[in-house]
Wavefront OBJ file of the C-alpha trace (Angstrom):
o trace
v 106.027 233.912 171.822
v 106.276 234.911 168.213
v 103.193 233.023 167.376
v 100.992 235.562 169.725
v 102.813 238.413 168.117
v 101.789 237.043 164.663
v 98.444 236.518 165.510
v 98.035 240.007 167.301
v 99.672 241.523 164.021
v 96.869 239.859 161.542
v 94.159 241.704 163.848
v 95.830 244.760 164.428
v 98.206 245.710 161.972
v 97.014 244.205 158.826
v 99.244 241.107 159.632
v 102.828 243.479 159.182
v 104.729 242.124 162.344
v 107.001 244.988 161.631
v 104.024 247.531 161.900
v 102.854 245.864 164.809
v 106.154 246.136 166.492
v 106.847 249.630 165.615
v 103.086 250.666 167.459
v 104.140 248.569 170.645
v 107.765 250.057 171.038
v 106.004 253.652 170.297
v 103.369 253.074 173.041
v 105.809 251.665 175.373
v 108.170 255.025 174.777
v 104.933 257.084 175.801
v 104.530 254.999 178.672
v 107.969 255.660 179.579
v 107.931 259.573 178.946
v 104.609 259.396 181.126
v 106.655 257.809 184.115
v 109.406 260.219 183.478
v 107.677 263.227 183.698
v 105.593 261.950 186.806
v 109.001 260.977 188.562
v 110.431 264.630 187.781
v 107.171 266.212 188.994
v 107.216 264.290 192.135
v 110.839 265.013 192.741
v 110.093 268.680 192.543
v 106.839 268.898 194.102
v 106.026 265.761 196.232
v 103.931 262.733 195.871
v 100.783 263.286 193.822
v 98.060 262.279 196.540
v 94.677 260.814 195.479
v 93.162 263.800 197.159
v 94.921 266.010 194.580
v 93.932 263.246 191.800
v 90.347 263.588 192.603
v 90.405 267.286 192.704
v 92.342 267.502 189.361
v 89.598 265.045 187.820
v 86.764 267.047 189.500
v 87.849 270.054 187.334
v 88.366 268.039 184.102
v 85.472 268.098 181.546
v 82.828 265.183 181.525
v 82.444 263.881 178.225
v 79.001 263.465 176.803
l 1 2 3 4 5 6 7 8 9 10 11 12 13 14 15 16 17 18 19 20 21 22 23 24 25 26 27 28 29 30 31 32 33 34 35 36 37 38 39 40 41 42 43 44 45 46 47 48 49 50 51 52 53 54 55 56 57 58 59 60 61 62 63 64
């Protein structure tokens, strides 16, 4: 496993394994925070439906 980490660190963090691990940990924390926020929202408002997601996406400004 460490070989894969070192290889990825060379490509994405100038070979700095510590920086690569810090970035990976930060991403994991962001994802967990989002999952926690969604769980909290759903506990108060019910499950977010596909219809609700589609309605929100339709209102979102399009790029380009």
